[in-house]
C-alpha positions in Angstrom: 145.7 99.9 92.6 147.1 98.6 95.8 145.6 99.8 99.1 142.8 102.3 99.6 142.2 104.4 96.4 142.3 108.1 97.2 141.0 111.2 95.4 144.6 112.0 94.4 145.0 108.5 92.9 141.9 109.2 90.8 143.4 112.6 89.8 146.5 110.9 88.5 144.4 108.2 86.8 142.2 110.8 85.0 144.5 113.7 84.5 142.2 116.1 86.4 143.2 118.2 89.4 142.3 116.5 92.7 139.9 119.3 93.7 138.0 118.8 90.4 137.9 115.0 91.2 136.5 115.7 94.7 133.8 118.0 93.3 132.9 115.6 90.6 132.5 112.8 93.1 130.0 115.0 95.0 128.1 115.7 91.9 128.9 119.4 92.0 126.9 121.1 89.2 129.9 123.4 88.4 131.6 120.3 86.9 130.5 119.3 83.5 128.4 116.1 83.1 131.1 114.7 80.8 133.8 115.2 83.4 131.6 113.8 86.1 130.9 110.7 84.0 134.7 110.2 83.2 135.7 110.5 86.9 132.8 108.3 88.1 133.9 105.6 85.6 137.4 105.8 86.8 136.3 105.6 90.5 134.3 102.5 89.7 137.1 100.9 87.7 139.7 101.6 90.4 137.4 100.5 93.3 137.3 103.9 95.0 135.3 104.1 98.2 135.1 107.3 100.4 137.0 107.1 103.7 134.2 107.2 106.4 136.6 108.6 109.0 137.7 111.5 106.8 134.1 112.1 105.9 133.2 112.3 109.6 136.2 114.6 110.3 135.1 116.9 107.4 131.6 116.9 108.7 132.8 117.9 112.2 135.0 120.7 110.9 132.1 122.1 108.8 129.2 121.3 111.1 127.9 124.9 111.1 127.4 124.9 107.3 126.7 121.7 105.3 129.2 121.2 102.5 127.5 121.5 99.1 127.1 118.0 97.7 125.2 118.6 94.5 121.7 118.7 93.1 119.1 116.0 93.3 115.7 115.7 91.6 112.3 114.9 93.1 110.3 113.3 90.3 106.5 113.4 90.9 103.3 113.2 88.9 102.0 116.5 90.3 102.6 119.7 88.3 103.7 123.1 89.6 104.5 122.0 93.2 107.7 124.1 93.2 106.1 127.4 92.3 105.7 130.0 95.0 102.3 129.7 96.8 101.6 126.2 95.6 98.8 124.5 97.6 98.1 120.9 98.5 99.9 118.2 100.5 102.6 117.6 97.9 103.5 121.2 97.9 104.2 120.9 101.6 106.1 117.6 101.1 108.2 119.2 98.4 109.1 122.1 100.7 110.0 119.6 103.5 112.2 117.7 101.2 113.9 120.9 100.1 114.5 121.9 103.8 115.9 118.4 104.7 118.1 118.4 101.6 119.5 121.8 102.4 120.6 120.6 105.8 122.5 117.8 104.0 124.2 120.1 101.6 121.9 119.3 98.7 119.8 121.4 96.4 116.5 120.0 95.1 114.8 120.4 91.7 111.2 119.4 91.1 110.4 117.6 87.8 106.8 116.8 86.8 106.7 113.4 85.2 103.1 114.0 84.1 104.1 116.5 81.5 102.4 115.7 78.2 104.8 113.8 75.8 107.5 113.3 78.4 109.4 110.1 77.8 112.0 108.4 80.0 114.7 109.1 77.3 113.9 112.8 77.3 113.8 113.1 81.1 117.1 111.2 81.3 118.7 113.6 78.9 117.4 116.6 80.9 118.7 115.3 84.2 122.1 114.3 82.8 122.5 117.7 81.1 121.8 119.4 84.4 124.4 117.2 86.2 121.8 115.5 88.4 122.5 112.0 89.6 120.4 111.6 92.7 116.7 110.8 92.2 113.8 110.6 94.6 110.7 109.0 93.1 107.5 110.2 94.6 104.5 107.8 94.8 102.4 107.5 91.6 98.6 107.3 91.6 98.3 104.1 89.7 100.9 101.5 90.9 102.9 100.1 88.0 106.0 100.6 85.8 107.9 103.9 86.0 109.2 105.9 83.1 112.0 104.0 81.4 114.9 106.2 82.6 118.6 105.5 81.9 118.8 104.1 85.5 122.5 103.3 85.2 123.3 107.0 85.4 121.4 107.6 88.6 121.3 107.0 92.4 117.6 106.2 93.0 115.3 106.0 96.0 111.6 105.5 95.7 109.2 106.8 98.4 106.6 104.1 99.1 105.7 100.9 97.2 103.6 102.3 94.2 106.6 102.2 91.8 106.4 98.5 91.1 109.1 98.5 88.4 112.0 99.0 88.5 112.8 97.5 91.9 114.9 100.2 93.5 115.8 101.1 97.1 112.9 102.5 99.1 111.9 104.5 102.1 108.4 103.4 103.1 105.7 103.9 105.8 105.7 100.7 107.8 102.0 99.9 107.1 102.0 96.4 108.6 103.5 97.5 111.9 101.4 100.6 112.0 98.2 98.7 111.3 98.9 96.5 114.3 99.4 99.6 116.5 96.3 101.1 115.0 94.2 98.1 115.9 95.7 97.8 119.4 94.8 101.5 120.1 91.2 101.0 118.9 90.8 97.9 121.0 92.1 99.8 124.0 89.2 102.2 123.5 86.8 99.3 123.8 86.1 98.6 120.1 85.6 94.9 119.4 84.3 94.7 115.8 86.7 96.8 113.8 86.2 97.1 110.1 88.5 98.1 107.2 87.5 100.0 104.1 90.2 99.8 101.4 90.4 100.1 97.6 92.1 97.5 95.5 94.4 100.4 94.2 95.2 101.3 97.8 96.0 97.6 98.6 98.5 97.4 95.7 100.0 100.8 96.6 100.8 99.6 100.1 102.2 96.2 98.9 99.2 94.5 100.6 100.7 95.4 104.0 97.5 97.1 105.4 95.2 94.3 104.3 97.6 91.6 105.3 98.2 92.9 108.8 94.5 93.5 109.3 93.6 89.9 108.3 96.3 88.5 110.5 95.0 90.4 113.5 91.5 89.3 112.8 92.6 85.7 113.2 93.5 86.3 116.8 89.9 86.8 117.7 86.8 84.5 117.8 85.1 84.2 114.4 82.0 86.0 115.8 84.1 89.1 116.3 85.8 89.1 112.9 84.7 91.7 110.3 85.0 91.0 106.6 86.9 93.9 105.1 85.2 96.1 102.5 87.4 96.1 99.3 86.3 98.4 96.5 87.5 97.6 93.0 86.9 101.2 92.0 85.2 104.1 93.7 83.4 103.3 97.0 79.7 103.7 96.4 77.5 104.8 99.4 74.9 102.0 98.7 77.7 99.3 98.8 79.2 100.8 102.0 75.7 100.9 103.6 75.1 97.2 102.7 78.5 96.3 104.2 77.9 98.2 107.4 74.5 96.6 107.9 75.8 93.1 107.2 79.0 93.2 109.2 77.9 95.6 112.0 81.3 97.0 112.9 81.6 99.3 115.9 84.5 101.2 114.3 85.8 101.6 110.8 89.3 102.3 109.5 89.3 104.4 106.3 91.4 106.7 104.2 90.0 109.8 105.9 87.7 112.7 105.3 85.8 111.5 102.1 84.7 108.2 103.8 83.9 110.0 107.1 81.5 112.3 105.1 80.0 109.3 103.4 79.4 107.4 106.6 77.7 110.5 108.2 75.7 110.9 105.0 74.3 107.4 105.5 72.8 108.5 108.8 75.5 107.4 111.3 76.5 109.6 114.2 80.2 109.6 114.7 81.5 108.5 117.2 78.2 107.8 119.0 76.9 105.2 116.6 80.2 104.3 114.9 83.8 105.1 115.4 85.9 106.2 112.4 89.7 106.4 112.2 92.1 106.8 109.3 95.3 104.9 108.4 96.5 108.1 106.7 96.2 110.9 109.3 97.1 114.4 108.1 97.3 117.8 109.7 94.6 119.0 107.2 92.0 117.0 109.1 93.3 116.8 112.7 89.8 116.0 114.1 89.9 112.5 112.5 91.7 110.0 114.8 94.2 107.7 113.2 97.8 106.8 112.3 100.2 109.6 111.3 102.5 108.3 108.5 105.1 110.9 109.7 106.0 112.2 106.2 108.6 114.5 107.6 110.5 111.5 109.0 109.9 109.5 105.8 111.3 112.1 103.5 114.3 112.7 105.8 115.0 109.0 105.8 114.7 108.8 102.0 117.4 111.5 101.7 119.7 109.7 104.1 119.3 106.5 102.0 120.1 108.5 98.9 123.2 110.0 100.4 124.3 106.5 101.4 124.0 105.3 97.8 126.0 108.4 96.7 128.7 107.7 99.3 128.9 104.0 98.2 128.7 105.0 94.5 125.8 102.6 94.0 124.4 103.6 90.6 121.6 101.9 88.8 119.0 99.2 89.7 120.2 97.2 92.7 120.4 93.4 92.7 119.1 93.5 96.3 117.0 96.6 97.1 117.1 98.0 100.6 114.0 99.1 102.5 114.0 101.8 105.2 110.7 101.6 107.2 109.1 104.4 109.2 106.7 103.5 112.0 103.5 105.6 112.4 102.2 107.2 115.5 98.6 107.4 116.8 96.9 110.8 116.7 93.8 111.1 118.9 90.7 112.8 117.4 87.0 113.5 117.8 85.9 110.5 115.6 86.5 107.8 118.2 85.7 107.2 121.8 87.8 108.8 124.5 89.4 106.9 127.4 
């Protein structure tokens, strides 16, 4: 077709009413999956692209109430996070995602990918039958390959780096940048020998950003002030941590948080008098521990914006060149480090 392809052009192309076409392009669940698929195929074939000026005008006219844009799915390996009264950090994250999605005219469904016997083919069938095209992939405990979904039917954004395959668009915590800020903050408090405790699993889950930034910063200091990081292949054992602390003699240690703080105290260290402790994964659950806040609220909001961008551009499937949206952390003071 010559010139910009419009919704009415697609209506003539497919034989559907233009209002049906408009709803299908938004993924409206009131439109059958088969109709949505037909209209999406025609839009791709004809080179349809939404008019950004018209979208902005529509947004301005309806700024008091977001226009309903469809249903998206949060896929996570944590069961029952959508039930009333659910506890734990992922329950809060899911509620935050729902709230952010609602402001953008989206409804969110939670799907537990840890359900026994669930396959990628079965989950794809469920999502397609429910008219769901937008997917948010939550981090997985063990970094690796995701369920083999029919990716060509979905707009997909992963949260974090743990989904190694497929290589999709991502919204991530900027661990490298935040590690530099973390170290700068600790050095401003007078710490000179700063150690890092990290698991191999955690290193892979963060795409080596935490360890890489830490090692790079260490090279900026004399060798006498460098601390060899403690890298645990599996669980961190107190005896191994004790040996490392005695050998490296750090004056502050960066860890994952409360479990390692308890371990260090159990080894006889007074915190922060004998040894400072901070976390690269600060949470509101343990506000007394100083460290870097990953700003999950901003991270999930950014993931949704990236997903909406894919939907507006009609970018289905696995991208040739994935995009990364990075969120910088912020320092949270606490009782486990020196005070200025």
